[in-house]
Residue, then its C-alpha position, 0 to 999 in steps of 0.5 A: x500499499x503506497x504511503x505519501x508524506x507531508x514534510x516541513x524542512x525535510x521533517x516528516x510531519x504527516x502522512x497518508x496510506x492509500x490505494x487506487x481503484x479504477x476511479x476512486x482514490x481510497x485513503x486508508x489512514x491519514x495523520x498530521x503529527x500532534x505538535x503540528x496540528x492546528x497549524x494549517x498542514x491538514x490543508x496541505x495534506x488534503x491538497x497533496x491527496x487531491x493532486x495525487x488523485x487527479x494525476x491518477x485519473x480518479x473521480x472520487x476520494x473516499x476516506x475511512x477515518x480512524x475514529x470509528x475504532x473508538x467512538x467513545x470520544x464524541x468530541x474528537x469524532x465530531x470535530x473530525x467530522x466537521x474538519x472533513x466536511x470543511x474540506x468538501x467531504x460528504x459523509x456517505x455512511x457511518x464509516x466513510x466520507x467521499x469527495x467528488x473531484 
């Protein structure tokens, strides 16, 4: 499974794992290191994902967030949902978000 990194001064501060089907760019996992969160790097990560998906002729990006494994933390789960929605992802069911390119 391919892994792509986001870097700052050659330091890896975030990554995503992905796979590609005929028209879907599927994100299995993504993360920004804790000390770099809230500083705009997630936007850079999403832009990198969009560009990679477009380069591979994908029409959608599907994201399965990690929080489904720990739904006990409601505040974190809701914040993540709002974050994904703010970047154009729509929740398509309990576990998945999708973005049309």
